[in-house]
N, C-alpha and C positions, 0 to 999 in steps of 0.2 A: 692150250696148244702144247707143243712139244711131244708129238707122237709120230708114229710111223704106220704104214698100212698094216692091216692084220697079218699078212704073210711074213712080216719081218719082226724081229725082236729089237727093241730099243737098246742100244749099247751106250750111247753118249749124246748129250746135247752140245751143240757147237755155238759159238758166238752168233747172235741173231743178226741177219743181214738188214732187217728193218723191223719196225713195230708190228707190221702185219704179216711177217714171215718168220718162220723158225727153221733152223737147220739142225739136222741130227744125223747120227750114224746108226744104221740098222743092219742086222745080220740075218741072213736067211740061207736057204738051200744053195743059192747061187753065189754066195760069198758075202762081202761087205759092200754096203750101198750108202752113198750120200743121199740124204732125203731133205728136200725143202718142202715144208708144209705151208700151204696157203689156205685161206678161207674162201671156198667157192660158194655158189648159189645154194647148194643143198647141204653144205657142211664142209668138212675138211677135204682138201685136195692135196695129193702128194706127188711131187716130181722126183723120181728116183733114178740113180745111175750107179753101175758098178764103180768102185773107187779103189785107188791104191793108197797105201799108207803114206806115200810121198805127197799125193794130192791132199790128203787130210791134214798133213803137217802144214802145208801151205795155207789152208783155210784157218787152222788153229793159230798160226803165226801172223795172220793178217796179210799174207803175201798174195792171196787169191780169195776171191769171193766164192761162195757156194755156187752162184750162177755161172761163174767162169768155168768151174770144174764141170758143171752139168753140160755146158756148151761144148766141152772137149772130152766127152765120155770116150772111153777106150773102145766101146762098141759102135760109136757113132749114133747111138739111140738112147732115149730115156723112156722109162715107163711112167705114165701119168695115171694115177688112180683118182677117180672122181667119185664123190658121194652124191648119189641121186636124191631127189626129194623124198623118195620112199625109204631111204636109208641104205639101199644096196650100194655096193661099190663096183664101179666099172673100170676096167683097165684098158689102156690103149698104148701102143708103142709109137713113139714119135721120133723122127730124125732130129738130131741136135741142130742141124742147120735150119730147121723150121721153127725153133724156139725164138721168141721175140728177142731182139738185141738188147733192149734195156730191161730193167727189172720188170717182169711181166705182170706182176700183181694178178689181176683177174684174167689176163690173157690166157694163161695156162689152165686156170681153173675152169 
């Protein structure tokens, strides 16, 4: 684990929210993203949102969890990249308000 979707470049690994999840920072055409990687049915699943340096500092310092930052994305949405059984990656955009309230584990995957 410890990866980002193919369209992003891995910049930094963050403190892990749990044993089954990893958080990282990815950089792409749209800027800097907070990425939480989950293991889905077909392989890795990534939940990504644009992020500010201030929000990243809160995660690094333990003042916020990665999921808290994802729930409060500046755009109000997150991108969910799912790996299908055939290895292809599918993207969907989801409203932050529709993310599960607790650690979603497989709910997002």
